C-alpha positions in Angstrom: 5.2 -6.9 -2.1 5.0 -3.1 -2.2 2.5 -2.8 -5.0 -0.1 -4.6 -2.8 0.6 -1.9 -0.1 0.5 1.0 -2.4 -2.8 -0.3 -4.1 -4.1 -0.1 -0.8 -3.1 3.3 -0.1 -4.2 4.4 -3.6 -7.7 3.3 -3.0 -7.7 5.7 0.1 -5.8 8.6 -1.3 -6.2 8.4 -4.9 -9.6 7.1 -5.3 -11.2 8.3 -2.0 -9.4 11.6 -1.6 -8.3 10.5 2.2 -4.7 11.6 2.7 -2.8 9.0 4.9 0.5 9.2 6.4 0.1 6.2 8.7 0.0 3.1 6.5 3.1 2.1 7.6 1.4 1.2 11.0 -1.0 -1.3 9.3 2.0 -2.6 7.2 3.6 -3.4 10.8 0.3 -4.6 12.1 0.0 -7.2 9.3 3.6 -8.3 9.8 3.5 -8.6 13.4 0.1 -10.8 13.2 1.8 -13.1 11.0 5.2 -13.3 13.2 3.1 -13.8 16.2 0.7 -16.5 15.0 3.5 -18.3 13.6 6.1 -17.8 16.6 3.5 -18.1 19.5 0.8 -20.4 18.0 2.4 -22.5 15.3 -0.3 -21.6 12.7 0.6 -22.5 9.4 1.7 -19.3 7.3 -1.1 -19.6 4.9 -3.9 -18.8 7.5 -1.9 -15.8 8.9 -2.1 -13.7 5.6 -6.0 -13.4 5.5 -6.1 -13.0 9.3 -3.6 -10.2 9.1 -5.8 -8.6 6.5 -9.0 -8.9 8.4 -7.5 -7.6 11.7 -6.3 -4.4 9.6 -9.6 -4.2 8.1 -11.3 -4.0 11.4 -8.6 -1.8 12.9 -8.8 0.6 9.6 -12.7 0.9 10.1 -12.5 1.6 13.4 -9.8 4.3 12.9 -12.0 5.5 10.1 -14.8 6.5 12.2 -13.3 9.2 14.5 -11.1 10.3 11.3 -14.6 11.2 9.4 -14.6 14.5 11.4 -10.9 15.1 9.8 -10.2 16.1 6.2 -6.9 17.0 4.4 -4.0 17.8 6.4 -5.8 17.2 9.6 -6.4 13.7 8.5 -2.6 13.3 7.2 -1.6 14.6 10.9 -3.7 12.1 12.8 -2.4 9.1 10.6 1.0 10.6 11.1 0.3 10.3 14.8 -0.7 6.7 14.3 2.6 5.7 12.4 4.7 7.2 15.1 2.5 5.4 18.0 2.6 1.9 16.7 6.3 1.2 16.8 6.5 2.4 20.3 3.5 0.2 21.5 5.0 -2.9 19.8 8.1 -2.4 22.0 6.0 -2.2 25.1 4.4 -5.7 24.4 7.6 -7.4 24.5 6.4 -10.8 25.6 4.6 -11.0 22.3 6.6 -8.9 19.9 10.0 -9.6 21.3 10.6 -5.8 22.0 13.3 -4.0 20.2 14.9 -7.6 19.3 11.8 -8.4 17.3 10.8 -12.1 16.2 13.0 -14.3 13.9 10.9 -16.4 11.6 11.8 -19.3 9.2 11.0 -18.8 5.4 8.2 -21.6 4.4 9.4 -24.2 2.0 7.5 -25.0 -1.2 4.6 -27.5 -0.7 4.2 -30.8 -2.5 7.7 -31.7 -3.3 8.1 -28.6 -5.3 11.7 -28.0 -6.5 11.6 -24.3 -5.4 13.8 -22.5 -2.9 12.0 -20.7 -0.1 12.6 -17.4 -2.0 11.1 -18.7 -5.4 8.0 -20.3 -3.5 7.3 -17.0 -1.6 7.7 -15.2 -5.0 4.9 -17.2 -6.7 2.9 -16.8 -3.6 3.1 -13.2 -3.4 2.4 -12.8 -7.3 -0.7 -14.9 -6.8 -1.9 -12.9 -3.7 -1.2 -9.7 -6.0 -3.1 -10.8 -9.0 -5.9 -11.8 -6.7 -6.0 -8.5 -4.8 -5.6 -6.3 -8.2 -8.7 -8.1 -9.8 -10.8 -7.6 -6.5 -9.7 -3.9 -6.6 -10.5 -3.5 -10.3 -13.9 -5.0 -9.8 -14.7 -3.0 -6.7 -14.0 0.3 -8.2 -15.7 -0.5 -11.5 -19.1 -1.2 -9.8 -21.3 1.3 -7.8 -19.4 1.0 -4.9 -16.3 2.3 -6.5 -18.3 5.1 -8.2 -19.5 6.1 -4.8 -15.8 6.1 -3.4 -14.8 8.6 -6.4 -17.9 10.7 -6.0 -17.1 11.3 -2.3 -13.8 12.5 -3.5 -14.9 14.8 -6.2 -18.0 16.4 -4.4 -19.0 14.8 -1.0 -22.1 17.0 -0.7 -23.2 15.9 -4.2 -22.5 12.5 -3.4 -24.5 12.8 -0.2 -27.4 14.4 -2.0 -27.6 11.4 -4.3 -28.0 9.1 -1.5 -24.2 8.1 -0.9 -23.6 7.2 2.8 -20.4 9.3 3.1 -19.5 8.3 6.7 -20.2 4.5 6.0 -18.0 4.6 2.6 -15.3 6.6 3.8 -14.7 4.1 7.0 -15.2 1.1 4.7 -12.5 2.4 2.3 -10.2 3.1 5.2 -10.7 -0.5 6.1 -10.2 -1.9 2.9 -7.2 0.1 2.3 -5.7 -0.8 5.7 -6.8 -4.6 4.9 -4.5 -4.3 1.6 -1.6 -2.8 3.5 -1.8 -5.5 6.1 -1.8 -8.2 3.8 1.7 -6.8 2.3 3.2 -6.6 5.9 2.2 -10.3 6.4 3.9 -11.3 3.3 7.1 -8.9 4.2 7.4 -10.8 7.5 7.4 -14.2 5.5 9.9 -12.9 3.0 12.0 -11.3 5.2 11.8 -13.7 8.0 12.0 -11.1 10.7 10.2 -8.3 12.1 11.3 -5.4 14.4 9.6 -2.1 15.5 12.2 0.0 14.1 11.5 -1.4 10.5 8.2 0.2 10.5 9.2 4.0 11.1 7.3 7.1 9.7 9.7 7.1 6.8 8.0 3.8 5.6 4.8 5.7 5.5 6.1 8.7 3.7 7.8 6.3 1.1 4.4 4.6 0.5 3.0 8.1 -0.2 5.8 8.8 -2.6 5.1 5.7 -4.4 1.4 6.3 -5.3 2.2 10.0 -6.4 5.0 8.7 -8.5 3.1 5.8 -9.9 0.1 7.6 -10.4 -2.9 8.6 -8.1 -6.4 6.8 -8.8 -4.8 4.2 -10.9 -4.5 0.5 -10.3 -1.5 0.0 -12.6 0.3 3.0 -10.8 0.8 0.8 -7.8 3.3 -1.6 -9.9 5.2 1.6 -11.2 5.3 3.1 -7.8 6.6 0.0 -6.2 9.2 -0.3 -8.6 10.3 3.3 -8.0 10.5 2.9 -4.1 12.2 -0.6 -4.2 14.8 0.3 -7.0 15.5 4.0 -6.9 16.8 4.2 -3.6 19.3 1.2 -4.6 20.5 3.1 -7.6 21.0 6.3 -5.7 23.2 4.3 -3.1 25.3 3.2 -6.1 25.7 6.5 -7.5 26.7 8.2 -4.3 27.4 6.4 -1.1 28.2 9.7 0.5 24.6 11.3 -0.1 22.4 8.6 -1.3 19.3 10.4 -0.2 20.4 13.5 -1.9 20.4 11.3 -5.3 17.0 9.9 -4.5 15.7 13.6 -3.8 16.9 14.4 -7.3 15.5 11.5 -9.0 11.9 12.4 -7.1 12.0 15.9 -8.5 13.0 15.0 -12.0 10.1 12.4 -12.1 7.6 14.9 -10.6 8.6 17.5 -13.2 8.7 15.1 -16.2 5.5 13.2 -15.1 3.3 15.2 -12.9 0.5 12.9 -13.4 2.6 9.9 -12.2 4.0 7.2 -14.6 0.5 5.8 -15.2 -1.1 9.0 -16.0 1.7 9.9 -18.4 1.2 6.6 -20.0 -2.4 7.2 -20.5 -1.6 10.8 -22.0 0.7 9.2 -24.5 -1.7 6.4 -25.4 -4.4 9.0 -25.9 -2.1 11.3 -27.9 -1.3 8.0 -30.2 -4.8 7.1 -30.6 -5.3 10.7 -31.8 -2.7 10.6 -34.1 -3.5 7.4 -35.8 -7.0 8.2 -36.1 -6.2 11.7 -38.0 -3.9 9.4 -40.1 -6.5 7.1 -41.1 -9.0 10.0 -41.8 -6.3 11.6 -44.0 -5.9 8.5 -45.9 
């Protein structure tokens, strides 16, 4: 689930160069969309996932329009404000969201009489969604649209001179990124079977940013590596020191950044290139 959210953020920050500290808000919107549709309207869970993604796509696109005037740290602060506001707004609409108490769901069972537990079934559903979204992202970024997205990051003036509509592409990128994160939030609501505003605090948005940096910016595979980091390293830190787990987590983070400044995916690319050059030199020498 985290890999989907990180891929969405990486499309925005890694490939397009827009820094967001507010993607926890879209994660929350996706989770609550699924929870409300199931709890209030008895909508089948399978329909709630694309609806959550579509809703976040629209909201992300609309948020991206005024954000066009902001860049760098100013955009980061604007998205940070979004991450602060959404949990409080969710508490306000208590009739729909359950307020601070949240919404309790039931995990969906496997269809067609499959002998799978709800957790096993959700694992395969999440894996299927992950593969589909990864393929879509790879196709998007390898085509003209993807080249335009990267060109805006590298040199927006040159991109505009070449006919790229910077405003449209940046807003669309924000929308697509939010959609991915919303889908991840919807899946998390199903997997945990509970949503509450306090679960989507600012720290979640910062954790997503840490994940894409550790995994590797502008790398699709980096989302998977980053997801492993933010999922398991805090648990390892807790096992090492129950008194100061976040201090241990910080040490892990510093060590990773020092050892692999390009992220895990970037470091693997460097190693692969070095091995290719070494094997090529060996063959020529032979």
